[in-house]
Backbone as CSV, one residue per row, in Angstrom:
resi,resn,N_x,N_y,N_z,CA_x,CA_y,CA_z,C_x,C_y,C_z
1,MET,122.430,86.665,70.383,122.031,85.182,70.063,120.832,85.092,69.183
2,GLN,120.778,83.964,67.693,120.052,83.766,67.105,119.483,82.524,67.111
3,VAL,118.321,81.954,67.172,117.586,80.854,66.716,116.683,81.088,66.047
4,LYS,117.385,79.907,64.236,116.038,79.828,63.253,116.369,81.503,62.697
5,ASP,114.723,81.667,62.893,114.683,82.854,62.473,114.934,84.901,63.530
6,TYR,115.148,84.052,64.814,114.593,85.337,65.472,116.101,85.516,66.457
7,HIS,116.140,86.423,66.666,116.904,87.071,66.618,116.919,87.623,68.673
8,VAL,118.067,87.945,68.962,118.054,88.837,70.093,119.825,89.772,70.909
9,GLY,119.204,90.367,70.698,120.844,91.581,70.395,121.071,92.088,69.525
10,TRP,121.737,92.266,69.511,122.646,93.744,68.181,122.413,93.438,66.878
11,SER,121.941,93.663,66.091,121.578,94.089,64.344,122.694,93.739,64.153
12,GLN,124.004,93.934,64.146,125.227,93.526,63.322,125.096,92.392,62.795
13,SER,124.786,91.084,64.238,125.263,89.679,64.931,123.927,88.938,63.831
14,VAL,123.166,89.359,63.699,121.932,88.444,62.316,122.740,87.958,61.489
15,LYS,122.303,86.843,60.689,122.854,86.229,60.267,121.894,85.819,59.007
16,PRO,121.673,86.371,57.661,120.107,85.985,57.125,120.465,83.919,56.844
17,PRO,119.210,83.924,56.746,119.073,82.056,56.753,120.188,81.672,56.087
18,GLU,120.921,80.649,55.508,121.453,79.542,54.143,120.197,79.210,53.470
19,VAL,120.687,79.078,52.406,119.705,78.029,51.561,121.500,77.779,50.246
20,PHE,120.916,76.117,50.352,121.846,75.448,49.212,121.261,76.248,48.050
21,SER,122.494,76.491,46.783,122.038,76.096,45.797,120.677,75.969,45.019
22,ASN,120.959,74.469,45.442,119.703,73.912,44.714,118.107,74.146,45.150
23,GLU,118.076,74.423,46.386,116.713,74.870,47.331,117.261,76.592,46.789
24,ALA,117.721,76.559,46.555,117.313,78.606,45.860,116.501,77.695,44.188
25,TYR,117.519,77.524,43.754,116.695,76.859,42.017,115.471,75.952,42.777
26,PHE,114.938,75.408,43.216,113.801,74.902,43.281,112.969,75.779,43.653
27,LEU,112.876,76.308,44.918,111.777,78.010,45.175,112.042,78.462,43.920
28,TRP,112.562,78.522,42.747,112.939,80.241,42.213,111.809,79.479,41.218
29,GLU,111.969,78.100,41.217,111.400,77.371,39.279,110.030,77.546,39.443
30,ALA,109.540,76.880,41.332,108.696,76.639,41.918,107.760,77.883,41.346
31,LEU,107.903,79.141,41.814,107.085,80.602,41.409,107.632,80.856,40.131
32,MET,108.095,80.504,39.716,108.510,80.829,37.464,106.734,79.852,37.258
33,SER,107.135,79.005,38.116,106.002,77.218,37.094,104.564,78.126,37.773
34,ARG,104.497,78.127,38.875,103.126,79.069,39.430,102.206,80.301,39.218
35,TYR,103.616,81.183,38.190,102.684,82.830,37.727,102.621,82.300,36.530
36,ASP,103.633,81.276,35.600,102.988,80.663,34.340,101.626,80.047,34.003
37,THR,101.640,79.039,34.883,100.349,77.960,35.623,98.850,79.742,35.819
38,ILE,99.439,80.403,36.481,98.144,81.190,36.491,97.811,82.029,35.873
39,GLN,99.122,82.988,34.820,98.524,83.486,33.384,97.847,82.553,32.189
40,LEU,98.632,81.099,32.498,97.573,80.529,31.254,96.323,79.642,31.718
41,SER,96.266,80.001,32.885,94.607,79.635,33.411,94.263,81.011,32.748
42,GLN,95.020,82.006,33.597,93.582,82.982,32.914,93.388,83.328,31.848
43,ILE,94.251,82.027,30.849,93.986,83.022,29.360,92.879,81.390,29.067
44,TYR,92.742,80.156,29.829,92.227,78.953,29.349,91.089,79.542,30.079
45,LEU,90.579,80.305,30.716,89.704,80.929,31.560,88.261,81.628,30.882
46,ASN,89.433,82.405,29.806,88.518,82.743,28.398,87.926,82.128,27.497
47,ALA,88.710,81.256,27.727,87.864,80.106,26.817,86.974,79.280,27.325
48,VAL,87.061,78.852,28.442,86.381,77.674,29.312,84.813,78.024,28.216
49,HIS,83.717,77.445,28.348,82.261,78.043,28.369,81.233,77.164,29.207
50,ASP,81.499,75.567,30.016,81.347,75.222,31.003,81.281,75.530,32.222
51,ALA,80.192,76.178,32.664,80.112,77.188,33.722,80.460,76.477,34.906
52,ASP,80.276,75.494,35.621,81.259,74.370,36.707,82.365,74.543,36.293
53,PHE,82.589,73.989,34.862,84.498,74.229,35.214,84.949,74.931,34.797
54,LYS,84.251,76.263,35.221,84.782,77.603,34.988,85.276,77.860,36.445
55,LEU,84.156,77.755,37.023,84.447,77.931,38.677,85.632,76.962,39.247
56,ILE,85.312,75.790,38.570,86.302,75.265,39.462,87.496,75.893,38.595
57,MET,87.819,75.453,37.574,89.826,76.060,37.769,89.507,77.769,38.402
58,LYS,88.777,78.791,38.867,89.130,79.933,39.024,89.576,79.602,40.422
59,LYS,88.454,78.798,40.874,88.616,78.414,43.148,90.195,77.442,42.507
60,GLY,90.284,76.618,41.769,92.016,76.612,41.399,92.788,77.461,41.383
61,LEU,93.126,78.249,41.170,93.374,79.533,40.906,93.992,80.473,41.562
62,MET,92.210,81.011,42.897,92.364,81.710,43.655,92.858,81.140,45.020
63,SER,92.378,80.406,45.313,92.610,79.180,46.653,93.498,77.964,46.644
64,ILE,94.002,77.913,45.379,95.407,77.086,45.789,96.633,77.905,44.838
65,LEU,97.034,77.961,43.731,97.917,78.893,43.455,98.123,80.084,43.799
66,GLU,97.322,80.812,44.097,97.644,82.833,45.117,98.295,82.238,45.787
67,LYS,97.662,81.395,46.576,98.243,81.554,47.525,99.676,80.846,47.781
68,GLN,99.845,79.898,47.118,101.352,79.106,46.995,102.355,80.330,46.726
69,VAL,101.943,80.698,45.538,103.012,81.921,45.301,103.085,82.784,46.061
70,ASN,101.876,83.349,47.585,102.763,84.142,48.263,103.295,83.397,49.643
71,ILE,103.294,81.610,48.921,103.985,81.040,50.028,105.618,81.003,50.446
72,LEU,105.181,81.247,48.690,106.887,81.326,48.194,107.292,82.475,48.004
73,GLU,106.362,83.384,48.094,107.464,84.562,47.377,107.849,84.756,48.895
74,GLN,107.276,84.501,49.946,107.407,84.856,51.172,109.105,83.662,51.557
75,GLU,108.740,82.597,50.803,110.053,81.820,51.159,111.549,83.115,50.270
76,MET,110.771,82.831,49.652,112.425,83.846,48.813,112.491,85.432,49.110
77,ASP,111.858,86.353,50.458,111.929,87.158,50.418,113.083,86.920,51.871
78,ARG,112.471,85.349,52.823,113.739,84.909,53.665,115.036,85.009,53.958
79,TYR,114.947,84.427,52.683,116.164,83.514,51.966,117.074,84.358,51.572
80,HIS,116.306,86.101,50.775,116.708,87.104,50.676,117.353,86.824,48.513
81,LEU,116.605,86.222,47.931,116.191,85.424,46.628,115.667,86.784,45.840
82,PRO,116.434,87.012,44.518,115.350,87.284,44.178,114.127,87.144,43.422
83,LEU,113.459,88.426,43.173,112.039,87.691,42.995,111.851,88.179,41.324
84,PRO,111.147,86.949,40.825,111.108,86.796,39.082,109.984,87.929,38.843
85,ASN,109.840,88.294,37.953,109.203,89.242,37.566,107.411,88.748,38.148
86,ARG,106.157,89.623,38.329,104.766,88.615,38.439,104.289,88.657,37.099
87,PRO,103.608,87.973,36.796,102.638,88.269,35.696,101.870,89.152,35.382
88,PRO,100.689,89.448,34.689,99.979,89.958,35.006,98.955,89.849,35.968
89,LYS,98.258,90.205,36.339,96.929,90.734,37.477,96.105,89.669,36.671
90,SER,95.967,90.031,35.101,94.868,89.161,35.148,95.198,89.356,32.976
91,VAL,94.332,88.611,32.347,94.534,88.576,30.729,92.962,88.313,30.331
92,LYS,92.686,88.720,29.974,91.668,89.370,29.100,90.994,89.218,27.367
93,PHE,90.905,88.560,26.825,90.552,89.030,25.368,89.292,87.644,24.910
94,PHE,88.877,88.048,24.140,87.739,87.328,23.207,88.066,86.202,22.223
95,LEU,87.579,84.631,22.683,87.588,84.291,21.099,86.772,83.600,20.431
96,THR,86.433,83.548,19.231,85.324,83.097,18.771,85.443,81.686,18.537
97,GLY,84.486,81.315,17.895,84.029,79.843,17.352,84.284,79.111,19.022
98,ASN,84.864,77.702,18.273,85.487,76.792,18.849,87.100,76.468,19.217
99,VAL,87.632,77.399,19.098,89.421,77.188,18.915,89.671,76.953,19.420
100,ILE,89.802,76.680,21.268,89.915,75.583,22.339,88.555,75.274,23.156
101,THR,88.326,74.283,23.048,86.770,73.824,23.659,87.448,72.949,25.529
102,ASP,86.496,72.928,26.016,86.681,72.488,26.866,87.802,71.323,27.320
103,GLU,86.855,70.640,26.910,87.758,69.132,26.889,89.643,69.599,26.166
104,PHE,89.968,70.489,25.821,91.180,70.494,25.245,91.518,71.223,26.547
105,VAL,91.204,71.993,27.321,91.885,72.822,28.202,91.416,71.504,29.419
106,PHE,90.252,70.871,29.655,91.136,70.276,31.200,91.734,69.021,30.614
107,ARG,92.492,68.727,29.547,92.930,68.010,29.169,94.610,68.696,29.733
108,ARG,94.845,69.947,29.418,95.727,70.712,29.983,96.234,70.833,30.539
109,LEU,95.099,71.458,31.299,95.005,71.036,32.934,95.325,70.166,33.842
110,SER,94.526,68.989,33.514,95.520,67.666,33.618,96.193,67.295,34.105
111,LEU,97.355,67.112,32.469,98.573,67.479,32.641,99.673,68.051,33.311
112,GLY,99.608,69.284,33.505,99.837,70.697,34.475,99.669,69.734,35.421
113,VAL,99.050,69.341,36.071,99.023,68.711,37.440,99.652,67.528,37.451
114,GLN,99.760,66.998,36.449,100.684,65.510,36.655,102.085,66.170,37.183
115,ILE,102.393,67.031,35.282,103.896,67.555,35.603,104.248,68.669,37.407
116,SER,103.347,68.878,37.499,103.578,69.847,39.184,103.596,68.119,40.275
117,ILE,103.051,67.177,40.364,103.485,66.569,41.260,104.794,65.556,40.925
118,ASP,105.087,65.163,39.672,106.217,64.874,40.124,107.094,66.301,39.857
119,ASN,107.463,67.544,39.655,107.924,68.395,40.239,107.690,68.866,41.987
120,HIS,106.724,68.495,42.240,106.251,68.621,43.993,107.804,67.163,44.383
121,THR,107.549,66.230,43.554,108.397,65.233,44.216,109.830,65.057,44.415
122,LYS,110.564,65.704,43.005,111.457,65.927,43.079,112.159,67.290,43.849
123,ALA,111.033,68.178,44.439,111.732,69.384,45.577,111.749,68.796,46.442
124,VAL,110.833,68.080,47.098,110.405,67.808,48.692,111.868,66.155,48.377
125,VAL,112.084,65.721,48.051,113.112,64.549,47.781,115.114,65.955,47.671
126,SER,115.241,66.640,47.272,116.225,67.266,46.828,116.068,68.332,48.137
127,PHE,115.347,68.636,49.065,115.403,69.803,50.557,115.808,68.659,51.833
128,PHE,116.824,68.286,51.370,117.181,66.892,52.217,117.629,67.750,53.604
129,TYR,118.233,68.997,53.640,118.639,69.504,55.247,117.786,70.106,55.392
130,ASN,116.887,70.743,54.468,116.301,72.333,54.698,113.985,71.588,55.379
131,ASP,114.537,72.019,56.824,112.891,70.768,57.391,112.150,71.673,56.723
132,ASP,112.092,73.731,56.606,111.529,74.351,56.463,110.770,74.135,55.027
133,LEU,111.931,73.975,54.200,111.298,74.151,52.557,110.417,72.708,52.300
134,ARG,111.093,71.803,53.331,111.018,70.502,52.917,108.948,70.097,53.110
135,ARG,108.900,70.604,54.463,108.015,70.206,54.723,107.107,71.276,54.377
136,ILE,107.224,72.704,53.868,106.009,73.673,52.890,105.489,72.762,51.594
137,PHE,106.305,72.389,50.283,106.947,71.301,49.213,105.750,69.806,49.808
138,VAL,106.358,69.262,50.756,104.910,68.125,50.930,103.353,68.497,50.873
139,GLU,103.178,69.722,52.053,102.156,70.767,51.943,101.592,70.438,50.593
140,PHE,102.582,70.984,49.312,102.218,71.633,47.826,101.295,69.942,47.526
141,LEU,102.772,68.867,47.628,102.201,67.663,47.251,101.279,66.907,47.797
142,LYS,100.366,67.288,48.962,99.966,66.840,48.984,98.153,67.589,48.254
143,LYS,98.534,68.915,48.276,97.003,69.843,48.038,97.492,69.308,46.549
144,GLU,98.458,69.511,45.687,98.128,68.687,44.274,97.846,67.492,44.069
145,LEU,98.313,66.340,44.655,97.684,64.765,44.966,95.964,65.382,44.870
146,GLU,95.839,65.602,46.341,94.240,66.157,46.210,93.497,67.017,44.556
147,VAL,94.205,67.960,44.511,93.338,68.150,43.223,93.394,67.625,41.899
148,TYR,94.515,66.364,41.742,94.669,65.954,40.326,93.347,64.610,40.810
149,HIS,93.138,63.956,42.255,92.001,63.084,42.698,91.066,63.742,41.808
150,ALA,90.602,65.287,42.060,89.475,65.800,42.107,88.425,66.131,40.503
151,ILE,89.938,66.001,39.801,89.937,65.930,38.474,90.035,64.531,38.325
152,CYS,90.308,63.312,37.878,90.138,62.335,37.135,88.707,62.039,37.806
153,LYS,87.760,62.128,38.932,87.127,62.327,39.212,85.972,63.292,37.871
154,TYR,86.160,64.839,37.882,85.274,65.626,36.608,85.307,64.620,35.870
155,GLY,86.617,64.644,35.193,86.727,64.343,33.466,86.024,63.154,33.537
156,LYS,86.217,61.712,34.128,85.105,61.093,33.822,83.702,61.361,34.073
157,LEU,83.384,62.235,34.912,81.820,63.037,34.845,81.312,63.155,33.827
158,LYS,82.534,64.310,33.070,81.812,64.939,32.007,82.918,64.437,30.692
159,GLY,83.376,62.934,30.640,83.228,61.659,29.435,84.812,62.287,29.303
160,TRP,85.262,63.334,29.673,86.679,63.925,28.917,87.978,62.953,29.170
161,LEU,88.039,62.158,30.171,88.954,61.157,30.445,89.174,60.793,28.908
162,LYS,90.359,60.215,28.135,90.651,59.431,27.352,90.983,58.059,27.323
163,SER,90.607,56.660,27.000,90.790,55.683,27.918,92.386,55.697,26.640
164,PRO,93.155,54.274,26.828,94.172,53.883,26.142,93.263,53.063,25.229
165,PRO,93.466,52.432,24.028,93.257,51.053,24.046,92.906,50.032,24.412
166,LEU,92.613,49.157,24.751,92.201,47.881,25.580,92.895,46.945,24.382
167,THR,93.387,45.727,24.537,93.512,45.071,24.139,93.418,43.325,24.644
168,LEU,93.255,42.829,24.128,92.858,41.408,25.082,94.208,40.339,25.001
169,SER,94.257,39.709,26.653,95.468,38.606,26.539,95.126,37.655,26.041
170,SER,96.349,37.036,25.789,97.031,36.016,25.019,96.376,34.605,25.904
171,GLY,95.634,34.452,25.992,95.357,33.657,27.771,96.204,32.658,27.872
172,GLY,97.554,32.617,28.359,98.408,31.669,28.874,99.110,31.790,29.752
């Protein structure tokens, strides 16, 4: 007898859990996205000068991205899906001058978070039948929204948020 992932009885009767192709795609894409984000964050960390900003980036890298990678890899294994190649454990190089500024890294980071929010929302909507995957991606979305809120506050504090030009309404 099998209930979800738990099986009692003969191993020959075990069925691997099923996943729809779109769900498999979203799992794979989310994992690839995190691998790329980790690698890009490591590159940017080499260029960041502000100690507080560097600490914030490291926290996001270790406490959020790495944990989510572990969850996604476990889900990929659970559904017997092939894992993409992992990025290098670390990326070290030295930049001379101010080729990449902290403000530039901040804007790229905030754009990446906005894209992640959009991707998580699409994934949540696509996991119509799979309650477990939907629950995981709802948690990812909540975490990403928390990060976005914190990034906006930090960007305002540092003066790195760019405001679009204001126009006066024609009092009509």
